C-alpha atoms as one frame of an Amber mdcrd trajectory, in Angstrom:
protein
  10.467 -28.080  63.717  11.677 -26.028  66.636  13.353 -23.577  64.285  10.059
 -22.835  62.510   8.119 -21.840  65.622   9.517 -18.323  65.970   8.874 -17.718
  62.274   5.250 -18.776  62.616   4.797 -16.582  65.663   6.328 -13.629  63.862
   4.031 -14.292  60.888   0.961 -14.391  63.150   2.123 -11.203  64.828   2.438
  -9.393  61.486  -1.052 -10.545  60.457  -2.449  -9.327  63.789  -0.664  -5.984
  63.401  -2.090  -5.535  59.914  -5.591  -6.351  61.197  -5.209  -3.759  63.938
  -4.018  -1.155  61.440  -6.992  -1.933  59.202  -9.456  -1.519  62.061  -7.857
   1.768  63.123  -8.175   3.304  59.647 -11.833   2.200  59.481 -12.445   3.875
  62.840 -10.843   7.116  61.688 -12.940   7.154  58.492 -16.153   6.915  60.526
 -14.876   9.449  63.052 -13.855  11.871  60.315 -17.213  11.491  58.586 -19.118
  12.145  61.831 -17.030  15.155  62.857 -17.031  16.729  59.402 -20.806  16.366
  58.968 -21.335  18.627  61.964 -18.103  20.583  61.452 -19.053  21.677  57.945
 -22.460  22.781  59.152 -21.049  24.783  62.082 -19.683  27.957  60.409 -22.588
  28.011  57.972 -25.075  27.666  60.835 -23.419  30.478  62.791 -23.352  32.690
  59.687 -27.021  31.992  58.877 -28.086  32.407  62.526 -26.351  35.767  62.913
 -27.623  36.962  59.550 -31.202  36.077  60.409 -30.943  37.680  63.851 -29.294
  40.820  62.484 -31.631  41.257  59.532 -34.936  40.304  61.200 -36.995  42.276
  63.674 -37.721  39.054  65.571 -35.442  36.130  66.371 -36.326  33.979  63.388
 -34.939  30.458  63.300 -31.647  30.197  61.470 -32.712  26.763  60.292 -35.307
  28.434  58.064 -33.166  31.321  56.839 -30.433  29.658  54.814 -31.759  31.350
  51.680 -30.038  34.494  52.958 -26.672  32.919  52.195 -27.736  32.210  48.612
 -28.553  35.833  47.858 -25.744  37.682  49.588 -25.206  39.908  46.543 -28.875
  40.945  46.667 -28.841  41.711  50.365 -30.375  45.107  50.978 -30.456  45.085
  54.790 -28.910  47.786  56.926 -26.244  45.446  58.260 -23.371  44.975  55.869
 -22.118  41.540  54.948 -18.689  42.499  56.293 -20.230  43.092  59.717 -21.912
  39.670  59.705 -18.674  38.004  58.634 -16.926  39.784  61.489 -19.512  38.532
  64.006 -19.208  35.012  62.616 -15.448  35.206  62.949 -15.795  36.285  66.596
 -18.160  33.428  67.461 -15.854  30.959  65.714 -13.120  32.273  67.994 -15.269
  31.736  71.118 -15.992  28.172  70.016 -12.304  27.479  69.418 -11.463  28.864
  72.855 -14.045  26.597  74.495 -12.902  23.486  72.640  -9.133  23.934  72.761
  -9.132  25.619  76.200 -10.763  22.651  77.930  -8.740  20.212  75.840  -5.401
  21.561  77.102  -5.545  20.162  80.657  -7.024  16.895  79.362  -4.118  16.423
  76.966  -1.638  16.891  79.803  -2.929  13.638  81.314  -3.969  11.398  78.443
  -0.581  10.896  76.796   1.204   9.490  79.866  -1.952   7.524  80.726  -1.906
   5.952  77.249   1.479   4.438  78.144   0.172   3.328  81.557  -3.322   1.948
  80.968  -3.329   1.443  77.188  -4.826   3.194  74.181  -8.357   1.771  74.035
  -9.766   3.336  77.256  -8.792   6.799  76.033 -10.445   6.243  72.646 -13.672
   5.135  74.341 -13.581   8.155  76.682 -13.167  10.532  73.755 -15.863   8.995
  71.534 -18.383   8.895  74.403 -18.016  12.602  75.274 -17.977  13.638  71.603
 -21.246  11.734  71.170 -22.793  13.573  74.143 -21.576  16.933  72.798 -23.063
  16.261  69.357 -26.382  15.215  70.875 -26.544  18.495  72.806 -25.670  20.492
  69.676 -28.464  18.713  67.817 -30.950  19.822  70.478 -29.601  23.393  70.553
 -29.776  23.810  66.776 -33.222  22.196  66.542 -34.655  24.381  69.326 -32.805
  27.445  67.994 -31.270  28.270  71.371 -28.824  31.146  71.691 -25.241  30.563
  70.586 -24.080  30.751  74.206 -25.554  27.280  74.740 -23.729  26.084  71.647
 -20.440  27.249  73.166 -21.235  25.219  76.321 -21.714  22.089  74.195 -18.356
  22.842  72.591 -16.861  22.993  76.093 -18.026  19.402  76.669 -16.326  18.482
  73.412 -13.183  20.082  74.827 -13.397  17.886  77.936 -13.176  14.861  75.657
  -9.826  16.171  74.472 -11.449  17.008  71.128 -10.204  15.025  68.148  -6.667
  15.291  69.567  -7.167  12.409  72.017  -8.700  10.161  69.371  -5.826  10.720
  66.946  -3.228  10.537  69.717  -4.365   7.071  70.785  -4.810   5.792  67.224
  -1.420   7.002  66.034   0.189   5.476  69.124  -1.459   2.167  68.126  -0.080
   2.499  64.596   3.368   3.230  66.030   3.065   0.038  68.121   2.225  -1.960
  64.988   4.890  -0.606  62.607   8.662  -0.669  62.414  10.894   2.385  62.419
  11.758   4.065  59.154   9.781   5.150  56.123   7.150   2.464  56.716   5.822
   4.390  59.716   5.738   7.689  57.797   3.845   6.022  54.959   1.337   4.383
  57.332   0.672   7.763  58.959   0.145   9.326  55.516  -2.357   6.536  54.720
  -4.054   7.206  58.063  -4.412  10.901  57.161  -5.571   9.964  53.638  -8.377
   7.731  54.904  -9.324  10.363  57.445  -9.630  12.756  54.505 -11.670  10.189
  52.579 -14.077   9.851  55.501 -14.354  13.630  55.640 -14.953  13.835  51.893
 -17.741  11.236  52.060 -19.768  13.522  54.301 -19.257  16.855  52.600 -21.413
  16.724  49.481 -24.269  15.053  51.310 -24.049  17.585  54.136 -24.294  20.496
  51.713 -27.467  19.145  50.099 -28.874  18.091  53.472 -28.488  21.612  54.852
 -30.069  23.101  51.761 -33.081  20.737  51.833 -33.925  20.270  55.525 -31.849
  22.764  57.491 -29.065  22.377  60.023 -30.542  19.948  62.577 -30.159  16.759
  60.535 -26.385  16.978  59.971 -25.909  17.148  63.751 -28.338  14.269  64.261
 -26.496  12.096  61.729 -23.157  12.946  63.373 -24.528  11.845  66.754 -25.745
   8.533  65.304 -22.418   7.828  63.589 -20.472   8.561  66.767 -22.730   6.277
  68.817 -22.242   3.484  66.263 -18.471   4.009  66.398 -18.523   3.741  70.180
 -20.201   0.327  69.974 -17.883  -0.820  67.154 -14.678   0.086  69.017 -15.910
  -1.539  72.219 -16.540  -4.828  70.416 -13.727  -5.054  67.854 -10.604  -3.231
  69.073  -7.907  -5.215  70.873  -5.362  -2.920  72.461  -1.881  -3.929  71.192
  -0.073  -2.023  73.934   0.798  -3.968  77.048   2.527  -1.889  79.736   5.966
  -3.243  80.537   5.737  -2.453  84.199   2.583  -3.044  86.203   2.292  -0.654
  89.113  -0.232  -0.994  91.905  -0.919   2.709  92.151  -1.060   5.483  89.594
  -0.423   8.875  91.186  -2.718  11.229  89.373  -0.891  14.440  90.286   2.393
  13.090  88.913   1.010  12.295  85.435   1.479  15.788  83.862   5.136  15.753
  84.900   5.679  12.669  82.768   5.229  14.798  79.645   8.730  16.131  80.270
  10.214  12.620  80.289   9.988  12.776  76.502  13.139  14.874  76.428  15.045
  12.025  78.091  13.636   9.301  75.876  15.337   9.777  72.513  16.902   6.543
  71.359  20.403   7.916  71.282  19.754  10.055  74.367  22.214  12.696  73.170
  22.090  16.467  72.959  22.056  16.206  69.173  18.802  14.261  69.031  17.151
  16.312  71.776  17.990  19.440  69.795  16.473  17.990  66.623  13.384  16.894
  68.564  12.865  20.494  69.699  13.487  21.909  66.219  11.004  19.514  64.617
   8.405  20.559  67.196   9.017  24.227  66.308   8.573  23.488  62.595   5.423
  21.481  63.283   3.850  24.287  65.330   4.719  27.013  62.817   3.241  25.035
  59.949   0.204  23.703  61.807  -0.798  27.178  63.048  -2.009  28.595  59.690
  -3.287  25.218  58.464  -5.570  24.990  61.479  -6.777  28.587  61.243  -7.498
  28.505  57.522 -10.559  26.228  57.438 -13.188  28.298  59.264 -11.890  31.589
  57.849 -11.920  30.199  54.309 -15.547  29.083  54.770 -16.595  32.518  56.029
 -14.561  34.104  53.217 -16.329  32.211  50.425 -19.786  32.605  51.982 -19.535
  36.374  51.591 -18.988  38.722  48.680 -17.816  38.421  45.929 -18.077  34.589
  46.041 -21.466  33.968  47.732 -21.115  30.182  47.687 -24.054  27.984  48.692
 -23.919  24.897  50.936 -23.934  22.570  47.920 -21.088  24.485  46.308 -19.020
  24.358  49.506 -19.815  20.651  49.889 -18.679  19.748  46.373 -15.580  21.905
  46.712 -14.544  20.344  50.030 -15.237  16.813  48.803 -13.204  17.122  45.613
 -10.434  18.947  47.489 -10.107  16.332  50.225 -10.273  13.365  47.856  -7.601
  14.889  45.659  -5.346  16.141  48.456  -5.316  13.010  50.597  -5.492  10.256
  47.973  -3.142  11.913  45.489  -0.831  12.885  48.344  -0.572   9.286  49.551
   0.260   8.099  46.038   2.941  10.779  45.683   4.615   9.823  48.964   4.630
   6.110  48.089   6.109   6.797  44.633   8.836   8.996  46.112   9.705   6.386
  48.744   9.944   3.660  46.095  11.604   5.590  43.262  13.816   7.918  45.312
  15.007   5.742  48.182  17.650   8.226  49.325  15.248  11.179  49.321  14.675
  12.143  52.942  11.294  12.931  54.448  12.628  16.406  55.294  13.195  17.271
  51.632   9.761  15.938  50.630   8.159  17.988  53.415   9.891  21.168  52.245
   8.412  20.870  48.741   4.974  20.119  50.212   5.228  23.149  52.515   6.059
  25.390  49.556   2.841  24.117  47.990   0.985  25.376  51.077   2.675  28.794
  50.975   1.694  29.261  47.313  -1.867  28.162  48.119  -2.284  30.854  50.787
  -0.869  33.549  48.524  -3.347  32.672  45.757  -6.247  32.607  48.243  -5.271
  36.096  49.344  -5.245  37.324  45.744  -8.612  35.717  44.876 -11.400  37.891
  43.545 -13.427  35.183  41.771 -14.080  31.433  41.945 -11.352  30.501  39.480
  -8.627  31.873  41.766  -9.928  29.745  44.650  -9.761  26.649  42.440  -6.239
  27.470  41.202  -5.018  28.072  44.763  -6.468  24.743  45.863  -4.818  22.911
  42.954  -1.436  24.494  43.701  -1.761  23.522  47.378  -2.576  19.888  46.676
   0.383  18.661  48.785   0.011  21.125  51.636  -1.305  18.706  54.296   1.345
  16.003  53.855   4.074  17.607  56.022   1.852  17.312  59.107   1.772  13.511
  59.043   5.344  13.191  57.762   6.802  15.264  60.606   4.817  13.130  63.063
   6.504  10.081  61.556   9.935  11.666  61.944   9.217  12.576  65.577   8.000
   9.038  66.269  11.295   7.613  65.008  13.263   9.824  67.375  11.777   8.357
  70.560  11.482   4.848  71.962   8.338   2.690  71.724   7.454   3.051  75.404
   7.196   6.853  74.979   4.925   7.020  71.921   1.925   8.027  74.030   3.932
  10.776  75.746   5.257  11.961  72.362   1.858  12.290  70.747   0.452  13.845
  73.897   3.070  16.585  73.482   2.247  16.842  69.764  -1.501  17.229  70.293
  -1.028  19.452  73.321   0.900  21.795  71.049  -1.826  21.419  68.418  -4.391
  22.558  70.976  -2.209  25.553  71.863  -1.828  26.288  68.145  -5.606  26.067
  67.719  -6.053  28.704  70.416  -3.319  30.810  68.867  -4.714  30.427  65.347
  -8.246  31.270  66.469  -7.040  34.339  68.346  -4.544  35.584  65.780  -6.149
  34.898  62.418  -9.799  35.525  63.347  -8.879  38.902  64.815  -6.683  39.771
  61.832  -9.537  38.851  59.483 -12.045  40.846  61.503  -9.832  43.945  61.672
  -8.620  43.923  58.054 -11.874  43.211  56.189 -12.446  46.902  55.614  -8.934
  47.179  54.109  -8.628  43.914  52.151 -10.485  40.650  52.831  -7.653  38.367
  51.745  -4.921  39.978  53.843  -5.130  37.259  56.503  -4.042  34.636  53.945
  -0.832  36.556  53.270  -0.079  36.419  57.001  -0.691  32.647  56.918   1.686
  32.330  53.961   4.346  34.246  55.905   4.109  31.970  58.945   4.288  28.877
  56.715   7.367  30.296  54.963   9.140  30.636  58.322   8.459  26.921  58.942
  10.003  26.113  55.539  13.213  27.990  56.408  13.458  26.206  59.761  13.057
  22.804  58.099  15.711  23.677  55.508  18.092  24.494  58.354  17.301  21.198
  60.094  17.798  19.199  56.901  21.165  20.792  56.142  22.381  20.444  59.738
  21.222  16.842  59.985  22.990  15.926  56.723  26.249  17.437  57.979  25.920
  15.607  61.295  25.414  12.258  59.522  28.528  12.917  57.416  30.520  13.687
  60.568  29.288  10.456  62.200  30.298   8.430  59.120  33.744  10.083  59.078
  34.283   9.371  62.783  33.117   5.787  62.324  35.473   5.235  59.379  38.381
   6.706  61.345  37.613   4.384  64.262  37.471   1.345  61.953  40.776   2.261
  60.323  42.432   2.694  63.732  41.174  -0.717  64.822  42.482  -2.365  61.660
  45.924  -0.750  62.092  46.087  -1.992  65.671  45.286  -5.536  64.562  47.981
  -5.396  61.845  50.616  -4.173  64.313  49.681  -6.932  66.725
């Protein structure tokens, strides 16, 4: 009987880990739905607000002027559509600066704190401030206040750490509940897939909601969903992380310095693995940069000429895209892991990245709706490398540094968000008079650089593994010879 006790405990532990994983993916679906409901409305609201202000002699409410976006080809006002798109691009940049700028110092603290105090307090902090920010945005949009006030509400969202803190803590929980290897990569892909499913659930409804009742209700629904999530997490989530060392004091000023302890925490603690850690971070940043910058620019792009998409059209497009990309992508990864056991995550990521490069090129060449659809279909695997590289990074560091790792990851994401907003919005604004799609070619170029870096890493890593095997075989043969001589 004594021999069965550890097995029963291990079985209970696996059941508890699966329950925690299930709760986490439910949380991220609700969170994604809430954020996307307001996030999809944001660029359209800014575009409609600026169009109404520019085209009207008085400051007419943008909530009542959405019809302007439906008739962009019939617009006969003095202000050109290119000018309005440029203004929208600038305001999107200001919003990104407010959100990511305030998030940067927050992210310097939350990762190390996740390994000190646990994951749950950080999730609650993030969801609470996001809820407050959404409530303020609801009031601002309903009262039709100036966009400056909207930027202030986005600053409060930045103080929450934006969605970075939420994902950081959740992925750290998933890392706590999974073993090393391809299982962790697959779980992270499933996490991203269900996040995409939550996003997709909101998109069609948001498009029709905007068209029927204006912009206030999407923000109101987002606030209600976030408040419900706050209550749900408080009641149901049990933090699986228990700090190994309990300290009486936590020196606040020393917390940011703990971010650098990541570079001493690789499992092998060798120069080889530190080098690969750095290279994977470089690849991640180069690929994430255009992926992050593409969403708002693409929305502005298809709102204007020659596409002139409505809110319903954008909603259906985003819903079908996300369902296909995330669900189909998860199935592809699982099939490759099962059928091609020796196929490395690096090689899979390279093919997925090439899908993203082709997608950007086709977006840049688009002059009608069909080209947008073809580009989206070609880029069906483009988001998978983001979660797969996270899985690879997670395997390179020890369990007690997962919070620090993902703090570094999302800190770099915040920096990339600032860089993407600054670079691509300004490129789009300055090149519209030359060629509207030029910015997508720049995005394709940056993504291609990431592909070349990952190819280099994959080839170098393969050679290093061969060298290790050769050294190990030589050592075994030497040991056997010594035993024979003895």
